[in-house]
N, C-alpha and C positions, 0 to 999 in steps of 0.2 A: 797600313791599310787595316781598315777595321772590321770586324767580322758582322756582317749586317743580320747575319740569322741568331740575334741573341737570345736568352729567356723572355723576354718581351713580347718578341716577333710570335716567337712559338706559342705564348701564351693566347694572344690575340686571334692567332692562326685556329688555335684548339677551340675556342671560344666561339667563332664564328661556323667552326664546321659542326658542332654538336647541335643547332639547333636546325641547321640544314640537314642531317643525316635521320634528326628526329621527324622532320617534315617531310622528308622523303618516305621514309616508315610509314607514316602513318597515312599519306597518300597513297602507299600500296597496298596498307592494309584495307583502305575502302575500296581501292581497286576491287579487291578479293571479293571483300563482302558483297559490293556490287554486282560482280558477275554472280556469285552464287544466289543472289537475289531474283537476277533477271532468269536463270536457269526454271529456279522454281514457281516464278510467276509464269514463263510460258509453259513449262509441265501443267500446271494448274488451269492454262487457257485452253491448252488441248483436251485436257479431259472434260471441260465443260463445254467445249464445242462438239464433243463426241456423244453429249446428251440429245436426244430427239427434241424436249423442251425441258424446260423447269417444271417438274411436278405441280407446283401451285399454277403456274401461267397454263400449262395444258387444262386443268381442270377449268380455270375460266375461259379459255377458247372455247372447250366444249359447252359451257353455259352460254357465250355467246351466240355459238353456231346455232343451238337450239331455239335459241329466243328469237334468232331473225329468221328460222324456217316457218317457227310459230307466227310471225308479224308478215311475213310473205302468204301464210295461207289465208290470214286476217284480210289484208289487203285486196287478194283474188277475190272472197266473198263478198266482200265490200263492193270491188268494181262489178261483180255480175248482180246485186242486189240494186245499185243503181243504175246499172243497163235495164235492168226489169222495171224500175219504176219511170224512167224516161217512157221507154216502150210502152207502158200501160199508159203512161199521161199525156202520150205526145210530145211531150217537153223536147226543145232542142239541146240536148246535154253535150257535150264534149268529153 
């Protein structure tokens, strides 16, 4: 009976195990790095959500609201002027 586990078989097994072990190590390191990135991104999102508004966005919104108020006042004034013209001329205005 011959010994099936000779030096050639041991080398083949070692050569097969080395890349597999390196592959598992790389995958494990990738998973650790990814989980750390996820924790960092989650913390950044929580911090961003805690802000009332982005400072630049808040300033722009304030300008837009101010301009809309001015436009509403202009439209109301124009509506009153059109109503006065229609009443004075007797025109049928809608």
